[in-house]
C-alpha positions as CSV (number, residue, x, y, z in Angstrom):
1,M,16.6,-5.0,-17.6
2,V,13.1,-6.2,-17.7
3,A,10.4,-3.8,-16.4
4,I,6.8,-4.0,-15.5
5,R,5.0,-0.9,-16.7
6,L,1.9,0.6,-18.2
7,R,1.2,0.6,-21.8
8,R,-1.2,3.2,-23.1
9,A,-4.2,2.1,-25.2
10,G,-7.5,3.7,-26.0
11,S,-8.2,6.6,-28.1
12,K,-7.5,10.4,-27.7
13,K,-8.7,11.8,-24.3
14,R,-9.9,8.3,-23.3
15,P,-7.0,6.6,-21.7
16,F,-6.7,2.8,-21.0
17,F,-3.6,1.0,-19.9
18,R,-2.3,-2.4,-20.1
19,V,0.1,-3.6,-17.5
20,V,3.0,-5.3,-19.4
21,V,6.4,-6.9,-19.0
22,T,8.8,-5.4,-21.4
23,D,12.5,-4.6,-22.0
24,S,13.1,-1.2,-20.2
25,R,14.8,0.1,-23.3
26,A,11.8,-0.3,-25.5
27,A,9.5,2.6,-26.2
28,R,6.3,2.9,-24.1
29,D,3.9,1.4,-26.7
30,S,6.2,-0.9,-28.6
31,S,6.9,-4.5,-28.1
32,F,6.4,-6.4,-24.9
33,V,7.0,-9.9,-23.4
34,E,3.6,-10.6,-21.8
35,I,0.3,-8.7,-20.8
36,L,-0.3,-9.1,-17.1
37,G,-3.6,-7.1,-16.9
38,H,-5.3,-3.9,-17.5
39,Y,-6.2,-0.7,-15.7
40,N,-9.1,1.7,-16.7
41,P,-8.7,5.0,-14.8
42,R,-11.9,6.5,-16.3
43,T,-14.3,4.4,-14.4
44,K,-15.5,5.3,-10.7
45,P,-13.9,3.4,-8.9
46,A,-11.0,2.6,-11.3
47,L,-11.0,-0.8,-12.8
48,V,-7.9,-2.8,-12.1
49,N,-7.6,-6.3,-13.3
50,V,-3.9,-7.6,-12.9
51,D,-2.8,-11.3,-12.5
52,T,-0.9,-10.9,-9.1
53,E,0.7,-14.4,-9.5
54,R,2.3,-13.4,-12.8
55,V,3.5,-10.1,-11.3
56,N,5.0,-12.0,-8.4
57,Y,6.7,-14.4,-10.8
58,W,8.2,-11.6,-12.9
59,I,9.5,-9.7,-9.8
60,S,11.0,-13.0,-8.6
61,K,12.8,-13.2,-11.8
62,G,14.3,-9.7,-11.5
63,A,11.7,-7.5,-13.3
64,Q,11.5,-4.1,-11.7
65,P,8.0,-2.5,-11.5
66,S,7.7,1.2,-12.5
67,D,6.6,3.8,-9.9
68,S,3.1,3.8,-11.4
69,V,2.7,0.1,-11.3
70,R,4.1,-0.1,-7.9
71,T,1.5,2.5,-6.6
72,L,-1.3,0.8,-8.6
73,I,-0.7,-2.5,-7.0
74,A,-0.3,-1.1,-3.4
75,R,-3.5,0.9,-3.6
76,H,-5.9,-1.4,-5.6
77,L,-4.5,-5.0,-5.3
78,T,-3.1,-5.3,-1.8
79,P,-5.9,-6.3,0.7
80,A,-6.8,-3.7,3.1
81,P,-5.9,-4.6,6.8
82,A,-9.0,-6.0,8.6
83,A,-10.7,-3.7,11.2
84,A,-10.5,-4.9,14.8
85,P,-13.9,-6.1,15.9
86,A,-15.8,-3.8,18.1
87,A,-16.1,-4.6,21.7
88,T,-19.6,-5.1,22.9
89,D,-20.7,-5.5,26.6
90,A,-23.3,-8.3,26.8
91,K,-25.1,-8.0,30.1
């Protein structure tokens, strides 16, 4: 099965992650099929740069996002619902 998951990069105590498509049986930092983007949790706010078109393509082909990637996409890449405009009385 093909999975979309995080691949750790960066040095000790300074995590940096790449969002990759890989075989689910492969080790965390081993071979991958494609890099879809990156995630840096150390910045405030966290820096997330993921190609959503490619994520949707791979999901349509049967790739399963990991729990971490699913949460990352939901929190950072899904547009927030627009707030309703405030009603004002013009007199």
